[in-house]
C-alpha positions as CSV (number, residue, x, y, z in Angstrom):
1,M,-7.2,10.1,-50.7
2,W,-8.6,8.8,-47.2
3,V,-8.4,11.2,-44.1
4,F,-9.0,9.1,-40.4
5,G,-10.5,11.1,-37.8
6,Y,-10.2,10.3,-34.0
7,G,-11.0,14.0,-32.8
8,S,-13.3,16.7,-33.8
9,L,-13.4,15.2,-37.3
10,I,-15.4,12.5,-36.1
11,W,-18.3,15.0,-35.2
12,K,-17.5,18.4,-37.0
13,V,-16.4,17.3,-40.5
14,D,-16.6,20.4,-42.4
15,F,-15.2,19.3,-45.8
16,P,-16.6,17.4,-48.4
17,Y,-16.4,13.6,-48.7
18,Q,-17.2,10.4,-51.0
19,Q,-17.9,8.0,-48.1
20,K,-16.8,7.4,-44.8
21,F,-16.2,3.8,-43.1
22,A,-15.8,3.7,-39.4
23,G,-12.6,1.5,-37.7
24,Y,-9.4,2.0,-36.1
25,I,-5.7,2.2,-36.5
26,E,-3.4,0.0,-34.4
27,G,-0.4,0.9,-32.7
28,Y,-1.6,4.6,-30.8
29,C,-3.8,5.7,-27.9
30,R,-5.8,8.5,-28.5
31,R,-4.9,11.8,-25.1
32,F,-5.8,14.9,-24.5
33,W,-1.8,15.7,-24.3
34,Q,-1.7,18.5,-27.1
35,G,-2.7,22.3,-26.3
36,S,-4.8,24.3,-28.5
37,T,-4.2,28.2,-28.4
38,D,-6.2,28.7,-31.8
39,H,-9.4,26.9,-31.6
40,R,-10.0,25.9,-28.3
41,G,-8.1,27.8,-26.1
42,F,-5.6,31.5,-26.3
43,P,-1.7,31.5,-25.7
44,E,-2.4,32.4,-22.1
45,K,-5.1,29.8,-21.6
46,P,-4.2,27.2,-23.7
47,G,-7.0,24.2,-24.4
48,R,-6.2,20.6,-24.3
49,V,-7.1,18.7,-27.8
50,V,-6.2,14.6,-28.3
51,T,-3.5,13.2,-30.7
52,L,-2.0,10.2,-31.1
53,I,0.8,9.0,-29.0
54,E,2.6,5.8,-29.9
55,S,1.4,2.9,-28.0
56,P,2.1,-0.7,-29.7
57,K,-0.4,-2.8,-28.1
58,E,-3.6,-0.4,-28.5
59,I,-6.0,0.4,-31.3
60,V,-7.5,4.2,-31.8
61,W,-10.9,3.9,-32.8
62,G,-12.5,6.7,-36.0
63,V,-13.6,7.6,-39.2
64,A,-11.9,7.5,-42.2
65,Y,-13.2,9.8,-45.3
66,Q,-12.3,9.1,-48.5
67,I,-11.9,12.7,-50.5
68,A,-12.7,12.9,-54.1
69,N,-9.5,13.4,-56.8
70,D,-11.2,16.9,-57.8
71,N,-11.1,17.8,-53.5
72,V,-8.0,16.3,-52.4
73,E,-5.9,20.1,-52.8
74,S,-8.9,22.1,-51.2
75,V,-9.6,19.9,-48.9
76,L,-5.8,19.3,-47.6
77,D,-5.4,23.4,-47.9
78,H,-8.4,23.2,-45.3
79,L,-7.0,20.5,-42.9
80,D,-3.5,22.2,-42.9
81,F,-4.8,25.3,-42.1
82,R,-7.5,23.6,-39.5
83,E,-4.8,21.4,-38.0
84,K,-2.1,23.9,-38.2
85,N,-1.2,24.3,-34.4
86,G,1.4,21.4,-33.9
87,Y,-0.2,18.7,-36.2
88,S,2.1,17.1,-39.0
89,K,0.5,14.5,-41.6
90,A,1.2,10.8,-41.4
91,V,0.1,7.8,-43.2
92,V,-1.9,5.1,-41.4
93,A,-3.3,1.5,-42.1
94,F,-6.6,1.7,-41.3
95,H,-8.8,-1.0,-40.7
96,P,-12.8,-0.5,-40.9
97,S,-15.3,-2.2,-39.0
98,D,-16.9,-4.0,-42.0
99,S,-15.2,-6.8,-42.6
100,S,-15.8,-7.5,-46.0
101,V,-13.9,-3.6,-46.9
102,S,-9.9,-4.2,-46.5
103,P,-7.7,-2.2,-44.6
104,F,-6.0,0.5,-46.4
105,N,-3.6,3.4,-46.0
106,C,-5.1,6.9,-44.5
107,L,-4.0,10.5,-44.1
108,V,-4.0,11.3,-40.3
109,Y,-2.6,14.2,-38.9
110,M,-1.6,14.2,-35.5
111,A,0.8,16.2,-33.2
112,N,4.3,14.8,-31.9
113,P,6.0,15.7,-28.7
114,Q,8.5,18.3,-30.0
115,N,6.0,20.7,-31.3
116,P,5.7,23.5,-29.2
117,E,2.2,23.3,-28.4
118,Y,2.8,19.8,-26.9
119,L,1.3,19.8,-23.0
120,G,2.0,15.7,-22.5
121,P,0.1,14.1,-19.4
122,A,-0.6,15.8,-16.5
123,P,-3.3,14.4,-13.7
124,L,-6.6,13.7,-14.5
125,N,-8.1,16.8,-12.3
126,E,-5.9,19.3,-13.6
127,M,-6.7,18.0,-17.2
128,A,-10.2,18.6,-16.6
129,L,-10.0,21.9,-15.1
130,Q,-7.9,23.1,-17.9
131,I,-10.5,22.2,-20.1
132,R,-13.7,23.2,-18.0
133,E,-11.8,26.6,-18.1
134,S,-10.7,27.0,-21.6
135,V,-12.5,28.9,-24.7
136,G,-11.3,29.8,-28.2
137,P,-12.4,31.0,-31.4
138,S,-14.1,27.5,-31.5
139,G,-15.9,27.1,-28.7
140,A,-15.4,25.8,-25.1
141,N,-12.7,23.1,-24.7
142,A,-15.4,21.3,-22.6
143,E,-17.4,21.4,-25.8
144,Y,-15.3,19.4,-27.7
145,L,-14.1,16.4,-24.8
146,L,-18.1,16.2,-24.5
147,Q,-18.5,16.1,-28.1
148,L,-16.0,13.7,-29.1
149,A,-17.0,11.1,-26.3
150,T,-21.0,11.3,-27.5
151,A,-19.4,10.0,-30.8
152,I,-17.0,7.6,-30.0
153,K,-20.2,6.5,-27.4
154,T,-23.0,6.4,-30.3
155,L,-20.2,5.1,-33.4
156,F,-18.8,2.4,-30.9
157,P,-20.9,1.5,-27.9
158,D,-19.0,-1.5,-27.3
159,V,-15.2,0.5,-27.2
160,R,-13.8,1.4,-23.8
161,D,-11.5,4.5,-24.4
162,D,-10.7,4.8,-20.5
163,H,-8.7,7.9,-21.0
164,L,-11.7,9.6,-22.9
165,F,-14.2,8.4,-20.7
166,K,-12.4,9.1,-17.5
167,L,-12.0,13.1,-18.9
168,E,-15.6,13.3,-19.3
169,E,-16.7,12.2,-16.2
170,A,-13.8,14.3,-14.1
171,V,-15.3,17.3,-16.6
172,K,-18.7,16.5,-15.4
173,N,-18.1,16.4,-12.3
174,L,-16.2,19.3,-12.0
175,N,-19.6,21.1,-13.3
176,T,-21.8,19.9,-10.9
177,T,-20.0,20.9,-8.1
178,D,-20.2,24.7,-8.8
């Protein structure tokens, strides 16, 4: 089994895997439109984390992890718990950066707009302020954003993820104006 990570699964891999490939999926964009009341915020003050939004002409870069057959059940149990707050599973075609490897299917967790934690779009400065001020059991929401932006820039230096990078810049600017 393969699992595609496009958010914290890129920089916070807490499950065993056999191998991994960097690459992308098509037909989606990464957006900070999912509320987090269990990891990066609380019900009275939700954080914002990424989900995938259908967008036919876009791609999302991330990492695919191969899970050994012996670990599939335990990894799925772990990820089902980790991604419980509004995420559901889907299967997507993954395109490895390594052109010698053919595309293959991956399991992905994504939150659809009908889930109760979905926050949807908001003005950039509002999202940045919400992210900067939110903290939950897994830590500061800003850490999640900054770790993801750093990971994308490191793994994919030629990739431009405008939503992610503009939000990163807005949060950093808020921190310097205090």
